[in-house]
C-alpha positions, 0 to 999 in steps of 0.5 A: 267149415275150414277156409277153402284152399286157393285154386292154385293150391288145389292144383298143386296138391292134387294127385291122380286117384285122389278123391274130389275135394269139396270146395266152396263156391265163392261169391261173384261180383253181383252176389257181393254187391247185393250182400253189401247192400243188405248190410248197409242199406234197408231192404235186407230181405230183398237184396239177400233173396236175390243174392241167395238165388245167384249163389244157388244158380252158381252151385247148380251150374257147377254141378251140371258142368261137372256132370257133363265134363266128367261123368255123363259127357255128350252122347253115350261115351263119357268124357275121359276127364277126372273131376278134382273138385266138387262144389260145397252144397252145405249152403245150398239150402239158402233158397230164395222165393220170398213173398212177391209183394214183400220183395217188391216193397223191398226193392221199392225202398232201395230205389228211393235210397241215395246210398251208393250200395243201393244204386249198385244193387238196383243195377243188378236187379234191373239186369236180372229181374227187371219186373221187381223194381217199381219202374215202368216203361221209360219215356222221354218227352219234349218240354212243351208249354200247354202239353199234357206233360206240363199238367203232370209236372206241376205236381212234381217235387224237386229232390236229390237223386236216388238210386232210381234216378241213376237208373233213369239217367243212364248216360244222360245229363240232368239239369234237375231231379224230381219225384212224383209224390203220388207214385214215387216215380223218378223224373229228370229234366235234361239241360237245354241242348240246341233249344231242345229240353226233355222230361225223362221218366218211368211210367208207374207200374201201378196207379194211385188207388181210390174211386177215381175213374179214367176220364181220357187217354191222351197220346203225346209222345207216350200214352197219358191217362187223365182221371176224374180226380184231376190227375195225369199219369203216363202209362206202360204203352204195352198196357194201353189196350186195357184202358177205359176200365174203372180204376180199382184198389189193388195190392198195397205198395210201400208208403202208397196204396196203389193199383197194379192194373186198371180193372173192373173185376179181377186185375189182368196180369201185365203180360196178358194185355193181349187179352184186351178187347180187339176194338180197343186195341184197334183204336189205339193202333190207329195213326193218331196225331200228337196230342190226340185225346180219346175220351172215356166214351170213345174208349168204352165204345171201342171196347164194345165194338169189334173191329171190322174185317176186310 
């Protein structure tokens, strides 16, 4: 296909009555970022899939604008506008929509990369489809000796910053970067500022698979789950009402086998936490003190007991 003419050249060459030129829709900034990441970093499929989606949307929007401005208009009267160029749809068949698990695995791999192109690509996907990267809810808790967070930090491994750490840090300064070897979640330590130091991290969207049972929930600046195998995990606060159920094996995530949710039978969808037992939701909505620990027995009892209405 011939190289498309520049917009200025198209304008100069156009004459009244001339047929509409077919012009290639050029890649925008995000499209270019993703295709560069697909060439230079791993996860070619994930980055290309989103780039194709962006390109297709740009073609669709251009066609829609042409219809509104030049053919249909608003209401019954068409606009007196002549469309001088139509988008080239010959590449409109680059449809996205790959297997969800494959795409999530690809973004997981990109998140663990320290290549600058991976950082740029992760920034695009977080803004466009934040459920694809392996990031849960953002949390920031103060460093406290003896707190539940300290039990978890003992398992962290210091590392060089990855694309995930860049997203995590945002505008915050970092003293050190870590990764949780059980979930691959990024963690950072902020420097001492007036006697205040914080742990900043993403809660994992899934927990390591296995036969462990939930042992308790601890409420300390965020929601923490302790399991019968001695592990401690922060969790999505939006998913907290489903706690108290047995952890079961779910779909495999890259490099780590993990669960997508805490279930006893079929895993609920992340956006369906409102279906959680009302007694359990009421318990977690109470005004608890920092550091409150809710045992497995307490949680199971709340699941079976509907809240009283007044």
